[in-house]
C-alpha positions as a Markdown table, in Angstrom:
| # | Residue | x | y | z |
|---|---|---|---|---|
| 1 | Met | 33.4 | -24.4 | -69.7 |
| 2 | Glu | 34.1 | -22.5 | -66.5 |
| 3 | Ile | 31.8 | -23.5 | -63.6 |
| 4 | His | 31.1 | -21.0 | -60.9 |
| 5 | Glu | 30.0 | -22.4 | -57.6 |
| 6 | Gly | 27.2 | -20.5 | -55.8 |
| 7 | Lys | 27.6 | -19.1 | -52.4 |
| 8 | Lys | 27.4 | -21.8 | -49.8 |
| 9 | Gly | 25.4 | -21.4 | -46.6 |
| 10 | Leu | 26.5 | -22.3 | -43.2 |
| 11 | Pro | 27.8 | -25.9 | -42.7 |
| 12 | Glu | 25.1 | -28.2 | -41.4 |
| 13 | Pro | 27.0 | -28.9 | -38.1 |
| 14 | Val | 27.0 | -25.1 | -37.4 |
| 15 | Ile | 23.3 | -24.9 | -38.1 |
| 16 | Lys | 22.6 | -27.8 | -35.8 |
| 17 | Leu | 24.7 | -26.1 | -33.1 |
| 18 | Ile | 22.7 | -22.9 | -33.5 |
| 19 | Ile | 19.4 | -24.8 | -33.2 |
| 20 | Trp | 20.6 | -26.5 | -30.1 |
| 21 | Cys | 21.7 | -23.3 | -28.4 |
| 22 | Ala | 19.4 | -20.6 | -29.7 |
| 23 | Pro | 16.2 | -21.5 | -27.9 |
| 24 | Thr | 17.8 | -21.7 | -24.4 |
| 25 | Leu | 19.7 | -18.5 | -24.9 |
| 26 | Thr | 16.6 | -16.7 | -26.1 |
| 27 | Leu | 14.7 | -17.9 | -23.0 |
| 28 | Leu | 17.5 | -16.4 | -20.9 |
| 29 | Leu | 17.2 | -13.1 | -22.7 |
| 30 | Ile | 13.4 | -13.0 | -22.3 |
| 31 | Gly | 13.8 | -13.9 | -18.6 |
| 32 | Phe | 16.2 | -11.1 | -18.0 |
| 33 | Ser | 13.9 | -8.6 | -19.8 |
| 34 | Leu | 10.9 | -9.7 | -17.8 |
| 35 | Arg | 12.5 | -10.3 | -14.4 |
| 36 | Gly | 11.5 | -6.9 | -13.1 |
| 37 | Trp | 7.9 | -7.7 | -13.6 |
| 38 | Ile | 7.8 | -11.3 | -12.4 |
| 39 | Pro | 9.5 | -11.9 | -9.0 |
| 40 | Ser | 10.3 | -15.6 | -9.7 |
| 41 | Leu | 12.1 | -14.7 | -12.9 |
| 42 | Asp | 14.0 | -12.0 | -11.1 |
| 43 | Ser | 15.2 | -14.4 | -8.4 |
| 44 | Ile | 16.1 | -17.2 | -10.8 |
| 45 | Ala | 17.9 | -15.0 | -13.4 |
| 46 | Ser | 19.8 | -13.0 | -10.8 |
| 47 | Tyr | 21.0 | -16.0 | -8.8 |
| 48 | Met | 21.9 | -18.0 | -11.8 |
| 49 | Leu | 24.6 | -15.4 | -12.5 |
| 50 | Val | 25.5 | -15.1 | -8.8 |
| 51 | Ser | 25.9 | -18.9 | -8.5 |
| 52 | Val | 28.1 | -19.0 | -11.6 |
| 53 | Phe | 30.4 | -16.0 | -10.9 |
| 54 | Ser | 30.4 | -15.7 | -7.1 |
| 55 | Val | 32.6 | -18.3 | -5.3 |
| 56 | Gly | 31.6 | -17.3 | -1.8 |
| 57 | Leu | 27.8 | -17.7 | -2.4 |
| 58 | Thr | 26.7 | -21.4 | -2.4 |
| 59 | Pro | 23.3 | -22.1 | -4.0 |
| 60 | His | 21.2 | -24.7 | -2.2 |
| 61 | Gln | 18.2 | -26.4 | -3.7 |
| 62 | Phe | 18.7 | -24.3 | -6.8 |
| 63 | Phe | 19.4 | -26.2 | -9.9 |
| 64 | Leu | 16.3 | -28.4 | -9.8 |
| 65 | Pro | 13.8 | -25.6 | -9.4 |
| 66 | Ala | 15.6 | -23.1 | -11.8 |
| 67 | Leu | 18.1 | -24.6 | -14.2 |
| 68 | Ile | 16.5 | -27.9 | -15.2 |
| 69 | Pro | 13.1 | -26.5 | -16.2 |
| 70 | Leu | 14.8 | -23.8 | -18.3 |
| 71 | Leu | 16.9 | -26.4 | -20.1 |
| 72 | Ala | 13.9 | -28.7 | -20.6 |
| 73 | Val | 11.9 | -25.9 | -22.3 |
| 74 | Gly | 14.9 | -25.0 | -24.4 |
| 75 | Leu | 15.4 | -28.6 | -25.5 |
| 76 | Ile | 11.7 | -28.9 | -26.4 |
| 77 | Phe | 11.9 | -25.9 | -28.7 |
| 78 | Thr | 15.0 | -27.4 | -30.2 |
| 79 | Arg | 13.3 | -30.6 | -31.0 |
| 80 | Met | 10.3 | -28.8 | -32.6 |
| 81 | Ile | 12.7 | -26.9 | -34.9 |
| 82 | Phe | 14.4 | -30.1 | -35.9 |
| 83 | Val | 11.0 | -31.6 | -36.7 |
| 84 | Leu | 10.1 | -28.6 | -38.9 |
| 85 | Arg | 13.4 | -29.0 | -40.8 |
| 86 | Ser | 13.0 | -32.7 | -41.3 |
| 87 | Arg | 11.8 | -34.3 | -44.6 |
| 88 | Arg | 8.8 | -36.0 | -42.9 |
| 89 | Lys | 5.4 | -35.6 | -44.3 |
| 90 | Ala | 3.3 | -32.6 | -43.2 |
| 91 | Val | 0.9 | -34.8 | -41.3 |
| 92 | Val | 3.7 | -36.5 | -39.4 |
| 93 | Lys | 5.2 | -33.1 | -38.6 |
| 94 | Ala | 1.9 | -31.8 | -37.3 |
| 95 | Ile | 1.5 | -34.8 | -35.0 |
| 96 | Leu | 5.1 | -34.5 | -33.6 |
| 97 | Ile | 4.7 | -30.8 | -33.1 |
| 98 | Ala | 1.4 | -31.4 | -31.2 |
| 99 | Val | 3.1 | -33.9 | -29.0 |
| 100 | Trp | 6.0 | -31.6 | -28.2 |
| 101 | Leu | 3.6 | -28.7 | -27.5 |
| 102 | Ile | 1.7 | -30.9 | -25.0 |
| 103 | Ile | 5.0 | -31.8 | -23.3 |
| 104 | Leu | 5.9 | -28.1 | -23.3 |
| 105 | Ile | 2.6 | -27.2 | -21.6 |
| 106 | Ile | 3.1 | -29.9 | -18.9 |
| 107 | Val | 6.7 | -28.8 | -18.2 |
| 108 | Ser | 5.6 | -25.1 | -18.0 |
| 109 | Phe | 2.7 | -25.9 | -15.8 |
| 110 | Phe | 4.9 | -27.7 | -13.2 |
| 111 | Asn | 7.6 | -25.1 | -13.4 |
| 112 | Val | 5.1 | -22.3 | -12.7 |
| 113 | Phe | 2.8 | -23.8 | -10.2 |
| 114 | Leu | 5.0 | -26.0 | -8.1 |
| 115 | Pro | 6.3 | -24.2 | -5.0 |
| 116 | Arg | 10.1 | -23.9 | -4.8 |
| 117 | Thr | 12.6 | -22.6 | -2.4 |
| 118 | Leu | 16.1 | -21.1 | -3.0 |
| 119 | His | 18.6 | -20.9 | -0.2 |
| 120 | Phe | 21.9 | -19.1 | -0.4 |
| 121 | Gln | 24.6 | -18.7 | 2.2 |
| 122 | Thr | 28.0 | -17.1 | 2.4 |
| 123 | Lys | 30.5 | -16.1 | 5.1 |
| 124 | Thr | 32.2 | -13.7 | 2.6 |
| 125 | Asp | 31.2 | -10.1 | 3.4 |
| 126 | Ala | 28.3 | -11.5 | 5.4 |
| 127 | Arg | 27.8 | -8.4 | 7.5 |
| 128 | Ser | 28.0 | -5.9 | 4.7 |
| 129 | Thr | 25.6 | -8.0 | 2.6 |
| 130 | Phe | 23.1 | -8.1 | 5.4 |
| 131 | Glu | 23.4 | -4.4 | 6.1 |
| 132 | Ala | 22.8 | -3.6 | 2.4 |
| 133 | Arg | 19.7 | -5.8 | 2.3 |
| 134 | Thr | 18.2 | -4.3 | 5.5 |
| 135 | Ala | 19.2 | -0.7 | 5.0 |
| 136 | Ala | 15.7 | 0.3 | 4.1 |
| 137 | Met | 14.1 | -1.4 | 7.1 |
| 138 | Val | 13.0 | 1.4 | 9.5 |
| 139 | Tyr | 11.1 | 0.9 | 12.7 |
| 140 | Pro | 9.0 | 3.2 | 14.8 |
| 141 | Glu | 10.5 | 6.6 | 15.7 |
| 142 | Asn | 12.8 | 6.2 | 12.6 |
| 143 | Thr | 15.1 | 3.8 | 14.4 |
| 144 | Ala | 17.2 | 1.6 | 12.2 |
| 145 | Val | 17.5 | -2.2 | 12.6 |
| 146 | Pro | 19.3 | -2.7 | 15.9 |
| 147 | Leu | 22.4 | -4.8 | 15.2 |
| 148 | Glu | 25.1 | -5.9 | 17.7 |
| 149 | Phe | 27.5 | -7.8 | 15.6 |
| 150 | Glu | 30.7 | -5.7 | 15.8 |
| 151 | Thr | 32.1 | -8.0 | 18.5 |
| 152 | Ala | 31.0 | -11.2 | 16.7 |
| 153 | Ser | 33.9 | -13.7 | 16.1 |
| 154 | Ser | 32.3 | -14.8 | 12.8 |
| 155 | Ala | 29.1 | -14.3 | 10.8 |
| 156 | Ala | 27.2 | -16.1 | 8.1 |
| 157 | Tyr | 24.6 | -14.6 | 5.8 |
| 158 | His | 21.6 | -16.6 | 4.6 |
| 159 | Glu | 18.9 | -15.7 | 2.1 |
| 160 | Val | 15.8 | -17.8 | 1.6 |
| 161 | Ile | 13.4 | -17.2 | -1.2 |
| 162 | Asn | 10.1 | -19.0 | -1.4 |
| 163 | Met | 8.3 | -18.8 | -4.7 |
| 164 | Glu | 4.9 | -20.0 | -5.8 |
| 165 | Val | 3.4 | -18.8 | -9.1 |
| 166 | Ile | 3.9 | -15.0 | -9.0 |
| 167 | Phe | 4.1 | -14.8 | -5.2 |
| 168 | Glu | 7.4 | -14.5 | -3.4 |
| 169 | Ser | 8.7 | -14.2 | 0.2 |
| 170 | Arg | 12.2 | -13.3 | 1.2 |
| 171 | Ala | 14.1 | -13.8 | 4.5 |
| 172 | Tyr | 17.5 | -12.3 | 5.2 |
| 173 | Thr | 19.4 | -13.8 | 8.1 |
| 174 | Leu | 22.7 | -12.8 | 9.7 |
| 175 | Leu | 23.8 | -15.6 | 12.1 |
| 176 | Cys | 26.6 | -14.4 | 14.4 |
| 177 | Asp | 29.0 | -16.4 | 16.7 |
| 178 | Tyr | 30.4 | -14.7 | 19.9 |
| 179 | Gly | 32.8 | -15.4 | 22.6 |
| 180 | Glu | 31.2 | -15.9 | 26.0 |
| 181 | Ala | 31.8 | -12.3 | 27.3 |
| 182 | Glu | 30.9 | -10.7 | 23.9 |
| 183 | Tyr | 27.7 | -12.7 | 23.7 |
| 184 | Lys | 26.5 | -11.5 | 27.1 |
| 185 | Asp | 27.3 | -7.9 | 26.3 |
| 186 | Ala | 25.6 | -8.1 | 22.9 |
| 187 | Leu | 22.5 | -9.7 | 24.3 |
| 188 | Ala | 22.3 | -7.2 | 27.1 |
| 189 | Ser | 22.6 | -4.3 | 24.6 |
| 190 | Leu | 19.8 | -5.8 | 22.5 |
| 191 | Glu | 17.6 | -6.1 | 25.6 |
| 192 | Asp | 18.1 | -2.4 | 26.3 |
| 193 | Arg | 17.8 | -1.1 | 22.7 |
| 194 | Cys | 15.1 | -3.4 | 21.2 |
| 195 | Gly | 11.4 | -2.9 | 21.6 |
| 196 | Phe | 10.6 | -6.6 | 21.7 |
| 197 | Arg | 6.9 | -7.3 | 21.2 |
| 198 | Thr | 5.1 | -8.2 | 24.4 |
| 199 | Glu | 1.5 | -8.2 | 23.2 |
| 200 | Pro | 0.0 | -11.2 | 21.3 |
| 201 | Leu | 0.2 | -11.1 | 17.6 |
| 202 | Gly | -2.7 | -11.3 | 15.2 |
| 203 | Thr | -2.6 | -14.3 | 12.8 |
| 204 | Gly | -5.2 | -13.4 | 10.2 |
| 205 | Cys | -7.0 | -16.6 | 11.3 |
| 206 | Phe | -10.5 | -16.5 | 12.9 |
| 207 | Asp | -12.4 | -19.0 | 15.1 |
| 208 | Glu | -16.0 | -20.0 | 14.7 |
| 209 | Asp | -17.2 | -16.8 | 16.4 |
| 210 | Arg | -15.1 | -14.6 | 14.0 |
| 211 | Val | -12.7 | -13.7 | 16.7 |
| 212 | Glu | -9.1 | -13.4 | 15.5 |
| 213 | Ile | -6.8 | -16.1 | 16.8 |
| 214 | Met | -3.7 | -14.6 | 18.6 |
| 215 | Ile | -0.3 | -16.1 | 19.2 |
| 216 | Glu | 2.6 | -15.2 | 21.5 |
| 217 | Pro | 5.3 | -13.0 | 20.1 |
| 218 | Tyr | 8.1 | -15.5 | 20.9 |
| 219 | Ala | 8.9 | -19.1 | 20.1 |
| 220 | Met | 11.4 | -21.8 | 21.0 |
| 221 | Ile | 12.8 | -24.1 | 18.3 |
| 222 | Gly | 15.2 | -26.5 | 20.2 |
| 223 | Asp | 17.6 | -24.2 | 22.1 |
| 224 | Asp | 16.9 | -21.3 | 19.8 |
| 225 | Arg | 14.8 | -18.5 | 21.3 |
| 226 | Phe | 13.0 | -16.2 | 18.8 |
| 227 | Arg | 11.5 | -12.9 | 19.7 |
| 228 | Ile | 9.7 | -10.6 | 17.3 |
| 229 | Leu | 10.1 | -6.8 | 17.2 |
| 230 | Trp | 7.3 | -4.5 | 16.3 |
| 231 | Pro | 6.4 | -4.7 | 12.6 |
| 232 | Glu | 7.8 | -1.9 | 10.5 |
| 233 | Asp | 4.3 | -0.3 | 10.3 |
| 234 | Glu | 1.7 | -2.1 | 12.2 |
| 235 | Asn | -1.1 | 0.0 | 10.8 |
| 236 | Thr | -0.2 | -1.1 | 7.3 |
| 237 | Phe | 1.4 | -4.5 | 7.6 |
| 238 | Trp | 0.7 | -7.7 | 9.6 |
| 239 | Phe | 3.8 | -9.0 | 11.3 |
| 240 | Tyr | 4.0 | -11.8 | 8.8 |
| 241 | Asn | 4.2 | -9.3 | 5.9 |
| 242 | Arg | 7.3 | -7.4 | 7.2 |
| 243 | Cys | 9.1 | -8.0 | 10.4 |
| 244 | Leu | 12.3 | -8.4 | 12.3 |
| 245 | Leu | 13.0 | -11.4 | 14.5 |
| 246 | Ile | 16.0 | -11.9 | 16.8 |
| 247 | Met | 17.2 | -15.3 | 17.8 |
| 248 | Asn | 19.6 | -16.1 | 20.6 |
| 249 | Asn | 21.1 | -19.4 | 21.7 |
| 250 | Asp | 22.8 | -19.4 | 25.1 |
| 251 | Ala | 24.5 | -22.8 | 24.6 |
| 252 | Lys | 26.0 | -21.9 | 21.2 |
| 253 | Lys | 26.6 | -18.2 | 22.0 |
| 254 | Gln | 24.8 | -17.2 | 18.9 |
| 255 | Ile | 22.6 | -14.3 | 17.9 |
| 256 | Ala | 20.7 | -14.2 | 14.6 |
| 257 | Tyr | 18.9 | -11.3 | 13.0 |
| 258 | Ile | 16.1 | -12.2 | 10.6 |
| 259 | Ile | 14.4 | -9.8 | 8.2 |
| 260 | Phe | 11.2 | -11.2 | 6.5 |
| 261 | Tyr | 9.2 | -9.7 | 3.7 |
| 262 | Asp | 6.0 | -11.1 | 2.1 |
| 263 | Ile | 3.3 | -8.6 | 1.3 |
| 264 | Asp | 1.0 | -11.2 | -0.1 |
| 265 | Leu | 1.0 | -13.7 | 2.8 |
| 266 | Asp | -2.5 | -13.9 | 4.2 |
| 267 | Tyr | -2.2 | -15.6 | 7.6 |
| 268 | Val | 0.1 | -17.5 | 10.0 |
| 269 | Glu | -1.2 | -20.2 | 12.4 |
| 270 | Asp | 2.0 | -20.8 | 14.4 |
| 271 | Leu | 5.1 | -18.7 | 14.9 |
| 272 | Ala | 7.5 | -21.6 | 15.1 |
| 273 | Ala | 6.2 | -23.0 | 11.8 |
| 274 | Phe | 6.4 | -19.5 | 10.3 |
| 275 | Ile | 10.0 | -19.2 | 11.3 |
| 276 | Asn | 10.9 | -22.7 | 10.0 |
| 277 | Glu | 9.0 | -22.6 | 6.7 |
| 278 | Tyr | 8.8 | -19.0 | 5.6 |
| 279 | Cys | 12.0 | -17.6 | 7.2 |
| 280 | Gly | 13.8 | -20.7 | 6.2 |
| 281 | Trp | 15.3 | -21.6 | 9.6 |
| 282 | Arg | 15.0 | -25.3 | 8.8 |
| 283 | Tyr | 17.6 | -24.7 | 6.0 |
| 284 | Ile | 20.0 | -22.8 | 8.4 |
| 285 | Arg | 20.0 | -25.3 | 11.3 |
């Protein structure tokens, strides 16, 4: 008697490999499809690719806030699929699925609600990268961002992204090194061209009499002197929503240009703290 074997399905090892990989890859695809709507997904998805394929851009404080939670969620889904495929009793399966769902909710909660910061830096094409990022930044009388880095001996580009739930702030910094003569010329040119703010800045904070607390438009952090230019549109934005700051350090012969965006930021109590925390200066120095 001739025996015909039925069609065999995929080997079990292949099925297990698919189960291990499919949930995480699916999450990546969903993240890329939603990244235009959710800023944190946009940042994480974009810079995961950049960190893998760009040698010049070094991610800092990246894998913990972005990669590990994603892998954890993928592994949780994987374990749930294995439970469903097992030969356990239905009651046992239900209990195990419930446990994994609770773990999934906890991991998702911490991933969404815990604040996190991404810091990227590169010396490769630093100037062109900064120019591309700040090309749309226009100041009063349609003047572009005043830059004096043509004579810089070297430059480093830094990008700091602070994320909390669906809110996001971005700071773009170009830190330039100069020779002594070039530094003096660049600084003098900035003094002539820039409309540095001289009047106090509103903070969005009010005292007991409902009078707004004002702060000076400059700050010192160590030997670094920071001055703020007029906001892009003071009638529409507070300075801590969209602004340009310029730092100079006489001892190190350095000038830094810092562009900051955060439309959702409600108030700032101290300019130095704002520069360190939101503009990410503490990651640069």
